[in-house]
PyMOL Python script that loads the backbone (N, CA, C, O; Angstrom):
from pymol import cmd

cmd.read_pdbstr("""\
ATOM      1  N   MET A   1      -6.628 -23.545  -4.035  1.00  0.00           N
ATOM      2  CA  MET A   1      -5.835 -22.570  -4.952  1.00  0.00           C
ATOM      3  C   MET A   1      -7.035 -23.061  -6.778  1.00  0.00           C
ATOM      4  O   MET A   1      -7.563 -24.148  -7.010  1.00  0.00           O
ATOM      5  N   THR A   2      -7.059 -22.141  -7.424  1.00  0.00           N
ATOM      6  CA  THR A   2      -7.810 -21.602  -8.436  1.00  0.00           C
ATOM      7  C   THR A   2      -6.505 -22.533  -9.452  1.00  0.00           C
ATOM      8  O   THR A   2      -5.281 -22.527  -9.328  1.00  0.00           O
ATOM      9  N   THR A   3      -7.219 -23.123 -10.243  1.00  0.00           N
ATOM     10  CA  THR A   3      -6.534 -23.753 -11.473  1.00  0.00           C
ATOM     11  C   THR A   3      -6.899 -22.874 -12.841  1.00  0.00           C
ATOM     12  O   THR A   3      -8.096 -22.610 -12.952  1.00  0.00           O
ATOM     13  N   TYR A   4      -6.210 -22.492 -13.670  1.00  0.00           N
ATOM     14  CA  TYR A   4      -6.298 -21.944 -14.751  1.00  0.00           C
ATOM     15  C   TYR A   4      -5.847 -22.549 -15.888  1.00  0.00           C
ATOM     16  O   TYR A   4      -4.871 -23.292 -15.786  1.00  0.00           O
ATOM     17  N   THR A   5      -6.478 -22.341 -17.196  1.00  0.00           N
ATOM     18  CA  THR A   5      -6.069 -22.977 -18.588  1.00  0.00           C
ATOM     19  C   THR A   5      -4.669 -22.325 -18.985  1.00  0.00           C
ATOM     20  O   THR A   5      -4.416 -21.218 -18.510  1.00  0.00           O
ATOM     21  N   PRO A   6      -3.772 -22.923 -19.800  1.00  0.00           N
ATOM     22  CA  PRO A   6      -2.842 -22.097 -20.504  1.00  0.00           C
ATOM     23  C   PRO A   6      -3.699 -20.634 -21.272  1.00  0.00           C
ATOM     24  O   PRO A   6      -3.198 -19.514 -21.365  1.00  0.00           O
ATOM     25  N   ALA A   7      -4.887 -20.982 -21.687  1.00  0.00           N
ATOM     26  CA  ALA A   7      -5.522 -19.894 -22.573  1.00  0.00           C
ATOM     27  C   ALA A   7      -5.842 -19.083 -21.693  1.00  0.00           C
ATOM     28  O   ALA A   7      -5.617 -17.893 -21.915  1.00  0.00           O
ATOM     29  N   GLU A   8      -6.459 -19.480 -20.436  1.00  0.00           N
ATOM     30  CA  GLU A   8      -6.799 -17.967 -19.602  1.00  0.00           C
ATOM     31  C   GLU A   8      -5.176 -17.655 -18.795  1.00  0.00           C
ATOM     32  O   GLU A   8      -5.053 -16.732 -17.989  1.00  0.00           O
ATOM     33  N   LEU A   9      -4.694 -18.039 -18.950  1.00  0.00           N
ATOM     34  CA  LEU A   9      -3.165 -17.417 -18.075  1.00  0.00           C
ATOM     35  C   LEU A   9      -2.558 -16.465 -19.278  1.00  0.00           C
ATOM     36  O   LEU A   9      -2.032 -15.392 -18.981  1.00  0.00           O
ATOM     37  N   GLU A  10      -2.646 -16.864 -20.529  1.00  0.00           N
ATOM     38  CA  GLU A  10      -2.201 -16.180 -22.023  1.00  0.00           C
ATOM     39  C   GLU A  10      -2.803 -14.918 -21.913  1.00  0.00           C
ATOM     40  O   GLU A  10      -2.094 -13.912 -21.945  1.00  0.00           O
ATOM     41  N   GLU A  11      -4.203 -14.829 -21.767  1.00  0.00           N
ATOM     42  CA  GLU A  11      -5.311 -13.915 -21.929  1.00  0.00           C
ATOM     43  C   GLU A  11      -4.932 -12.750 -20.850  1.00  0.00           C
ATOM     44  O   GLU A  11      -4.782 -11.546 -21.058  1.00  0.00           O
ATOM     45  N   ALA A  12      -4.829 -13.468 -19.660  1.00  0.00           N
ATOM     46  CA  ALA A  12      -4.607 -12.518 -18.465  1.00  0.00           C
ATOM     47  C   ALA A  12      -2.792 -11.396 -18.682  1.00  0.00           C
ATOM     48  O   ALA A  12      -2.522 -10.271 -18.263  1.00  0.00           O
ATOM     49  N   LYS A  13      -1.966 -12.373 -19.480  1.00  0.00           N
ATOM     50  CA  LYS A  13      -0.716 -11.899 -19.550  1.00  0.00           C
ATOM     51  C   LYS A  13      -0.884 -10.665 -20.421  1.00  0.00           C
ATOM     52  O   LYS A  13      -0.389  -9.568 -20.159  1.00  0.00           O
ATOM     53  N   THR A  14      -1.754 -10.997 -21.656  1.00  0.00           N
ATOM     54  CA  THR A  14      -1.809  -9.909 -22.931  1.00  0.00           C
ATOM     55  C   THR A  14      -2.419  -8.797 -21.911  1.00  0.00           C
ATOM     56  O   THR A  14      -1.899  -7.682 -21.866  1.00  0.00           O
ATOM     57  N   ALA A  15      -3.430  -9.098 -21.172  1.00  0.00           N
ATOM     58  CA  ALA A  15      -4.474  -7.817 -20.422  1.00  0.00           C
ATOM     59  C   ALA A  15      -3.338  -6.967 -19.650  1.00  0.00           C
ATOM     60  O   ALA A  15      -3.279  -5.739 -19.719  1.00  0.00           O
ATOM     61  N   ILE A  16      -2.502  -7.713 -18.957  1.00  0.00           N
ATOM     62  CA  ILE A  16      -1.580  -7.405 -18.067  1.00  0.00           C
ATOM     63  C   ILE A  16      -0.515  -6.214 -18.676  1.00  0.00           C
ATOM     64  O   ILE A  16      -0.308  -5.018 -18.467  1.00  0.00           O
ATOM     65  N   ASP A  17       0.042  -7.308 -19.576  1.00  0.00           N
ATOM     66  CA  ASP A  17       0.914  -6.278 -20.710  1.00  0.00           C
ATOM     67  C   ASP A  17       0.472  -5.140 -21.028  1.00  0.00           C
ATOM     68  O   ASP A  17       1.204  -4.204 -20.709  1.00  0.00           O
ATOM     69  N   SER A  18      -0.718  -4.828 -21.683  1.00  0.00           N
ATOM     70  CA  SER A  18      -1.610  -4.041 -22.113  1.00  0.00           C
ATOM     71  C   SER A  18      -1.316  -2.709 -20.881  1.00  0.00           C
ATOM     72  O   SER A  18      -0.567  -1.732 -20.898  1.00  0.00           O
ATOM     73  N   LEU A  19      -2.043  -3.097 -20.133  1.00  0.00           N
ATOM     74  CA  LEU A  19      -1.993  -2.299 -18.457  1.00  0.00           C
ATOM     75  C   LEU A  19      -0.759  -1.567 -18.389  1.00  0.00           C
ATOM     76  O   LEU A  19      -0.742  -0.346 -18.547  1.00  0.00           O
ATOM     77  N   ILE A  20       0.400  -2.323 -18.135  1.00  0.00           N
ATOM     78  CA  ILE A  20       1.865  -1.886 -18.074  1.00  0.00           C
ATOM     79  C   ILE A  20       2.153  -0.778 -18.866  1.00  0.00           C
ATOM     80  O   ILE A  20       2.490   0.328 -18.445  1.00  0.00           O
ATOM     81  N   HIS A  21       1.976  -1.191 -20.304  1.00  0.00           N
ATOM     82  CA  HIS A  21       2.413  -0.204 -21.311  1.00  0.00           C
ATOM     83  C   HIS A  21       1.364   1.010 -20.905  1.00  0.00           C
ATOM     84  O   HIS A  21       2.023   2.041 -20.776  1.00  0.00           O
ATOM     85  N   LYS A  22       0.084   1.222 -20.682  1.00  0.00           N
ATOM     86  CA  LYS A  22      -0.329   2.296 -20.348  1.00  0.00           C
ATOM     87  C   LYS A  22      -0.346   3.144 -19.232  1.00  0.00           C
ATOM     88  O   LYS A  22      -0.671   4.329 -19.159  1.00  0.00           O
ATOM     89  N   CYS A  23       0.051   2.363 -18.371  1.00  0.00           N
ATOM     90  CA  CYS A  23       0.615   3.040 -17.337  1.00  0.00           C
ATOM     91  C   CYS A  23       1.925   3.648 -17.341  1.00  0.00           C
ATOM     92  O   CYS A  23       2.280   4.542 -16.572  1.00  0.00           O
ATOM     93  N   GLU A  24       2.506   3.207 -18.092  1.00  0.00           N
ATOM     94  CA  GLU A  24       4.213   3.524 -18.483  1.00  0.00           C
ATOM     95  C   GLU A  24       3.770   5.213 -19.268  1.00  0.00           C
ATOM     96  O   GLU A  24       4.161   6.311 -18.872  1.00  0.00           O
ATOM     97  N   MET A  25       3.035   4.980 -20.226  1.00  0.00           N
ATOM     98  CA  MET A  25       2.416   5.909 -21.153  1.00  0.00           C
ATOM     99  C   MET A  25       2.268   7.176 -20.363  1.00  0.00           C
ATOM    100  O   MET A  25       2.896   8.219 -20.541  1.00  0.00           O
ATOM    101  N   ALA A  26       1.185   6.890 -19.308  1.00  0.00           N
ATOM    102  CA  ALA A  26       0.748   8.109 -18.403  1.00  0.00           C
ATOM    103  C   ALA A  26       1.709   8.780 -17.471  1.00  0.00           C
ATOM    104  O   ALA A  26       1.905   9.976 -17.251  1.00  0.00           O
ATOM    105  N   LEU A  27       2.246   7.721 -16.991  1.00  0.00           N
ATOM    106  CA  LEU A  27       3.948   7.916 -15.925  1.00  0.00           C
ATOM    107  C   LEU A  27       4.360   9.226 -16.295  1.00  0.00           C
ATOM    108  O   LEU A  27       4.327  10.226 -15.577  1.00  0.00           O
ATOM    109  N   GLN A  28       4.891   9.112 -17.893  1.00  0.00           N
ATOM    110  CA  GLN A  28       5.521  10.469 -18.321  1.00  0.00           C
ATOM    111  C   GLN A  28       4.836  11.775 -18.370  1.00  0.00           C
ATOM    112  O   GLN A  28       5.425  12.837 -18.575  1.00  0.00           O
ATOM    113  N   LYS A  29       3.814  11.677 -18.210  1.00  0.00           N
ATOM    114  CA  LYS A  29       2.875  13.119 -18.011  1.00  0.00           C
ATOM    115  C   LYS A  29       2.932  13.597 -16.671  1.00  0.00           C
ATOM    116  O   LYS A  29       2.721  14.780 -16.406  1.00  0.00           O
ATOM    117  N   ILE A  30       3.278  12.517 -15.587  1.00  0.00           N
ATOM    118  CA  ILE A  30       3.062  13.042 -14.052  1.00  0.00           C
ATOM    119  C   ILE A  30       4.374  13.607 -13.614  1.00  0.00           C
ATOM    120  O   ILE A  30       5.475  13.168 -13.948  1.00  0.00           O
ATOM    121  N   GLU A  31       4.140  14.635 -12.824  1.00  0.00           N
ATOM    122  CA  GLU A  31       5.387  15.086 -12.385  1.00  0.00           C
ATOM    123  C   GLU A  31       5.860  14.095 -11.258  1.00  0.00           C
ATOM    124  O   GLU A  31       5.224  13.616 -10.319  1.00  0.00           O
ATOM    125  N   LYS A  32       7.111  13.942 -11.621  1.00  0.00           N
ATOM    126  CA  LYS A  32       8.162  12.993 -10.861  1.00  0.00           C
ATOM    127  C   LYS A  32       7.922  13.796  -9.376  1.00  0.00           C
ATOM    128  O   LYS A  32       7.809  14.996  -9.126  1.00  0.00           O
ATOM    129  N   GLY A  33       7.897  12.559  -8.483  1.00  0.00           N
ATOM    130  CA  GLY A  33       7.957  13.323  -6.693  1.00  0.00           C
ATOM    131  C   GLY A  33       6.555  13.748  -6.508  1.00  0.00           C
ATOM    132  O   GLY A  33       6.337  14.526  -5.580  1.00  0.00           O
ATOM    133  N   SER A  34       5.780  13.440  -7.090  1.00  0.00           N
ATOM    134  CA  SER A  34       4.079  13.387  -6.793  1.00  0.00           C
ATOM    135  C   SER A  34       3.403  12.352  -6.546  1.00  0.00           C
ATOM    136  O   SER A  34       3.485  11.398  -7.318  1.00  0.00           O
ATOM    137  N   SER A  35       2.723  12.308  -5.610  1.00  0.00           N
ATOM    138  CA  SER A  35       2.062  10.915  -4.935  1.00  0.00           C
ATOM    139  C   SER A  35       1.404  10.437  -6.244  1.00  0.00           C
ATOM    140  O   SER A  35       1.474   9.212  -6.336  1.00  0.00           O
ATOM    141  N   GLN A  36       0.928  10.895  -7.048  1.00  0.00           N
ATOM    142  CA  GLN A  36       0.356   9.963  -8.431  1.00  0.00           C
ATOM    143  C   GLN A  36       1.587   9.727  -8.776  1.00  0.00           C
ATOM    144  O   GLN A  36       1.647   8.586  -8.316  1.00  0.00           O
ATOM    145  N   HIS A  37       2.555   9.896  -9.198  1.00  0.00           N
ATOM    146  CA  HIS A  37       4.244   9.329  -9.741  1.00  0.00           C
ATOM    147  C   HIS A  37       4.264   8.149  -8.682  1.00  0.00           C
ATOM    148  O   HIS A  37       3.814   7.050  -9.007  1.00  0.00           O
ATOM    149  N   THR A  38       4.726   8.346  -7.555  1.00  0.00           N
ATOM    150  CA  THR A  38       4.826   7.352  -6.748  1.00  0.00           C
ATOM    151  C   THR A  38       3.712   6.048  -6.829  1.00  0.00           C
ATOM    152  O   THR A  38       4.115   4.889  -6.930  1.00  0.00           O
ATOM    153  N   LEU A  39       2.529   6.333  -6.781  1.00  0.00           N
ATOM    154  CA  LEU A  39       1.118   5.692  -6.755  1.00  0.00           C
ATOM    155  C   LEU A  39       1.362   4.701  -7.951  1.00  0.00           C
ATOM    156  O   LEU A  39       1.327   3.484  -7.769  1.00  0.00           O
ATOM    157  N   LEU A  40       1.677   5.412  -9.509  1.00  0.00           N
ATOM    158  CA  LEU A  40       1.563   4.665 -10.682  1.00  0.00           C
ATOM    159  C   LEU A  40       3.165   4.011 -11.020  1.00  0.00           C
ATOM    160  O   LEU A  40       3.391   3.434 -12.084  1.00  0.00           O
ATOM    161  N   THR A  41       4.251   4.201  -9.917  1.00  0.00           N
ATOM    162  CA  THR A  41       5.034   3.588 -10.371  1.00  0.00           C
ATOM    163  C   THR A  41       5.083   2.341  -9.395  1.00  0.00           C
ATOM    164  O   THR A  41       5.903   1.472  -9.690  1.00  0.00           O
ATOM    165  N   ARG A  42       4.346   2.160  -8.331  1.00  0.00           N
ATOM    166  CA  ARG A  42       3.970   1.132  -7.343  1.00  0.00           C
ATOM    167  C   ARG A  42       3.150   0.327  -8.256  1.00  0.00           C
ATOM    168  O   ARG A  42       3.410  -0.848  -8.512  1.00  0.00           O
ATOM    169  N   ARG A  43       2.107   1.009  -8.769  1.00  0.00           N
ATOM    170  CA  ARG A  43       1.209  -0.235  -9.402  1.00  0.00           C
ATOM    171  C   ARG A  43       1.926  -0.893 -10.522  1.00  0.00           C
ATOM    172  O   ARG A  43       1.830  -2.110 -10.685  1.00  0.00           O
ATOM    173  N   ILE A  44       2.775   0.000 -11.446  1.00  0.00           N
ATOM    174  CA  ILE A  44       3.729  -0.804 -12.488  1.00  0.00           C
ATOM    175  C   ILE A  44       4.283  -1.676 -11.982  1.00  0.00           C
ATOM    176  O   ILE A  44       4.199  -2.763 -12.554  1.00  0.00           O
ATOM    177  N   LYS A  45       4.985  -1.606 -10.865  1.00  0.00           N
ATOM    178  CA  LYS A  45       5.829  -2.707 -10.500  1.00  0.00           C
ATOM    179  C   LYS A  45       5.206  -3.928  -9.964  1.00  0.00           C
ATOM    180  O   LYS A  45       5.698  -5.051 -10.070  1.00  0.00           O
ATOM    181  N   ALA A  46       4.050  -3.632  -9.361  1.00  0.00           N
ATOM    182  CA  ALA A  46       3.100  -4.923  -8.937  1.00  0.00           C
ATOM    183  C   ALA A  46       2.543  -5.683 -10.434  1.00  0.00           C
ATOM    184  O   ALA A  46       2.604  -6.887 -10.683  1.00  0.00           O
ATOM    185  N   LEU A  47       2.054  -4.717 -11.223  1.00  0.00           N
ATOM    186  CA  LEU A  47       1.779  -5.480 -12.610  1.00  0.00           C
ATOM    187  C   LEU A  47       2.745  -6.510 -13.072  1.00  0.00           C
ATOM    188  O   LEU A  47       2.417  -7.631 -13.461  1.00  0.00           O
ATOM    189  N   GLN A  48       4.185  -5.970 -12.989  1.00  0.00           N
ATOM    190  CA  GLN A  48       5.103  -6.566 -13.806  1.00  0.00           C
ATOM    191  C   GLN A  48       5.363  -7.666 -12.546  1.00  0.00           C
ATOM    192  O   GLN A  48       5.656  -8.774 -12.993  1.00  0.00           O
ATOM    193  N   ILE A  49       5.332  -7.621 -11.505  1.00  0.00           N
ATOM    194  CA  ILE A  49       5.537  -9.138 -10.862  1.00  0.00           C
ATOM    195  C   ILE A  49       4.468  -9.918 -11.303  1.00  0.00           C
ATOM    196  O   ILE A  49       4.860 -10.908 -11.921  1.00  0.00           O
ATOM    197  N   SER A  50       3.019  -9.806 -11.185  1.00  0.00           N
ATOM    198  CA  SER A  50       2.157 -10.368 -11.446  1.00  0.00           C
ATOM    199  C   SER A  50       2.452 -11.137 -12.996  1.00  0.00           C
ATOM    200  O   SER A  50       2.348 -12.329 -13.289  1.00  0.00           O
ATOM    201  N   ALA A  51       2.803 -10.118 -13.732  1.00  0.00           N
ATOM    202  CA  ALA A  51       2.845 -10.773 -15.167  1.00  0.00           C
ATOM    203  C   ALA A  51       3.969 -11.814 -15.432  1.00  0.00           C
ATOM    204  O   ALA A  51       3.901 -12.698 -16.286  1.00  0.00           O
ATOM    205  N   ASN A  52       5.232 -11.551 -14.410  1.00  0.00           N
ATOM    206  CA  ASN A  52       6.302 -12.518 -14.224  1.00  0.00           C
ATOM    207  C   ASN A  52       5.829 -14.033 -13.590  1.00  0.00           C
ATOM    208  O   ASN A  52       6.128 -15.180 -13.920  1.00  0.00           O
ATOM    209  N   LEU A  53       5.043 -13.544 -12.638  1.00  0.00           N
ATOM    210  CA  LEU A  53       4.370 -15.129 -11.846  1.00  0.00           C
ATOM    211  C   LEU A  53       3.758 -15.748 -13.002  1.00  0.00           C
ATOM    212  O   LEU A  53       4.006 -16.940 -13.183  1.00  0.00           O
ATOM    213  N   ILE A  54       2.800 -14.983 -14.032  1.00  0.00           N
ATOM    214  CA  ILE A  54       1.812 -15.675 -14.781  1.00  0.00           C
ATOM    215  C   ILE A  54       2.611 -16.579 -15.905  1.00  0.00           C
ATOM    216  O   ILE A  54       2.277 -17.663 -16.385  1.00  0.00           O
ATOM    217  N   LEU A  55       3.854 -15.720 -16.182  1.00  0.00           N
ATOM    218  CA  LEU A  55       4.999 -16.626 -16.903  1.00  0.00           C
ATOM    219  C   LEU A  55       5.602 -17.684 -16.229  1.00  0.00           C
ATOM    220  O   LEU A  55       5.806 -18.718 -16.864  1.00  0.00           O
ATOM    221  N   GLU A  56       5.905 -17.619 -15.130  1.00  0.00           N
ATOM    222  CA  GLU A  56       6.122 -18.580 -13.952  1.00  0.00           C
ATOM    223  C   GLU A  56       5.264 -20.040 -14.435  1.00  0.00           C
ATOM    224  O   GLU A  56       5.669 -21.160 -14.745  1.00  0.00           O
ATOM    225  N   LYS A  57       4.154 -19.550 -14.354  1.00  0.00           N
ATOM    226  CA  LYS A  57       3.120 -20.624 -14.141  1.00  0.00           C
ATOM    227  C   LYS A  57       2.975 -21.393 -15.717  1.00  0.00           C
ATOM    228  O   LYS A  57       3.061 -22.608 -15.892  1.00  0.00           O
ATOM    229  N   MET A  58       2.760 -20.471 -16.681  1.00  0.00           N
ATOM    230  CA  MET A  58       2.645 -20.911 -17.869  1.00  0.00           C
ATOM    231  C   MET A  58       3.853 -21.769 -17.994  1.00  0.00           C
ATOM    232  O   MET A  58       3.447 -22.929 -18.064  1.00  0.00           O
ATOM    233  N   SER A  59       5.139 -21.733 -18.054  1.00  0.00           N
ATOM    234  CA  SER A  59       6.133 -22.489 -18.113  1.00  0.00           C
ATOM    235  C   SER A  59       6.265 -23.726 -17.252  1.00  0.00           C
ATOM    236  O   SER A  59       6.945 -24.669 -17.656  1.00  0.00           O
ATOM    237  N   GLU A  60       5.633 -23.766 -16.055  1.00  0.00           N
ATOM    238  CA  GLU A  60       5.541 -24.906 -15.065  1.00  0.00           C
ATOM    239  C   GLU A  60       4.271 -25.573 -16.080  1.00  0.00           C
ATOM    240  O   GLU A  60       4.538 -26.708 -16.474  1.00  0.00           O
ATOM    241  N   LEU A  61       3.307 -25.170 -16.416  1.00  0.00           N
ATOM    242  CA  LEU A  61       2.189 -25.996 -16.908  1.00  0.00           C
ATOM    243  C   LEU A  61       2.897 -26.600 -18.151  1.00  0.00           C
ATOM    244  O   LEU A  61       2.820 -27.817 -18.314  1.00  0.00           O
ATOM    245  N   LYS A  62       3.620 -25.794 -19.088  1.00  0.00           N
ATOM    246  CA  LYS A  62       4.298 -26.461 -20.255  1.00  0.00           C
ATOM    247  C   LYS A  62       5.495 -27.466 -19.925  1.00  0.00           C
ATOM    248  O   LYS A  62       5.581 -28.339 -20.789  1.00  0.00           O
ATOM    249  N   ASN A  63       6.411 -27.571 -18.938  1.00  0.00           N
ATOM    250  CA  ASN A  63       6.906 -28.404 -18.141  1.00  0.00           C
ATOM    251  C   ASN A  63       6.025 -29.576 -17.855  1.00  0.00           C
ATOM    252  O   ASN A  63       6.240 -30.640 -18.436  1.00  0.00           O
ATOM    253  N   ASN A  64       5.444 -29.503 -17.344  1.00  0.00           N
ATOM    254  CA  ASN A  64       4.310 -30.455 -16.842  1.00  0.00           C
ATOM    255  C   ASN A  64       3.552 -31.640 -18.186  1.00  0.00           C
ATOM    256  O   ASN A  64       3.431 -32.865 -18.213  1.00  0.00           O
ATOM    257  N   ASN A  65       3.190 -30.597 -19.114  1.00  0.00           N
ATOM    258  CA  ASN A  65       2.595 -31.397 -20.208  1.00  0.00           C
ATOM    259  C   ASN A  65       3.577 -32.329 -21.074  1.00  0.00           C
ATOM    260  O   ASN A  65       3.365 -33.328 -21.761  1.00  0.00           O
ATOM    261  N   HIS A  66       4.744 -31.595 -20.761  1.00  0.00           N
ATOM    262  CA  HIS A  66       6.107 -32.190 -21.720  1.00  0.00           C
ATOM    263  C   HIS A  66       6.078 -33.540 -20.889  1.00  0.00           C
ATOM    264  O   HIS A  66       5.803 -34.573 -21.499  1.00  0.00           O
ATOM    265  N   GLY A  67       6.299 -33.580 -19.775  1.00  0.00           N
ATOM    266  CA  GLY A  67       6.234 -34.875 -18.733  1.00  0.00           C
ATOM    267  C   GLY A  67       5.286 -35.815 -18.645  1.00  0.00           C
ATOM    268  O   GLY A  67       5.451 -36.873 -18.038  1.00  0.00           O
ATOM    269  N   LEU A  68       4.067 -35.435 -19.342  1.00  0.00           N
ATOM    270  CA  LEU A  68       2.996 -36.553 -19.488  1.00  0.00           C
ATOM    271  C   LEU A  68       3.182 -37.169 -20.692  1.00  0.00           C
ATOM    272  O   LEU A  68       3.104 -38.393 -20.792  1.00  0.00           O
ATOM    273  N   GLN A  69       3.458 -36.333 -21.770  1.00  0.00           N
ATOM    274  CA  GLN A  69       3.886 -36.832 -23.155  1.00  0.00           C
ATOM    275  C   GLN A  69       5.140 -38.231 -23.294  1.00  0.00           C
ATOM    276  O   GLN A  69       5.205 -39.077 -24.185  1.00  0.00           O
ATOM    277  N   HIS A  70       5.698 -38.128 -22.526  1.00  0.00           N
ATOM    278  CA  HIS A  70       6.633 -39.192 -22.488  1.00  0.00           C
ATOM    279  C   HIS A  70       6.424 -40.497 -21.729  1.00  0.00           C
ATOM    280  O   HIS A  70       7.292 -41.369 -21.751  1.00  0.00           O
TER     281      HIS A  70
END
""", "prot")
cmd.dss("prot")
cmd.show_as("cartoon", "prot")
cmd.util.cbc("prot")
cmd.orient("prot")
């Protein structure tokens, strides 16, 4: 498994948050029920999941670093 630095995780989280925002804005312009709407909704959900996983990893790294300091 690849190891990422806290800075890399923060940068990835920022990029994903930006993508989520842009997708949500685009979603408002797409007709509900269309295949494009469904696809974009699923992509937003996938991005939200990845953002949450990054947050979990960042929290895990923070907790591990605190354990090393004591």
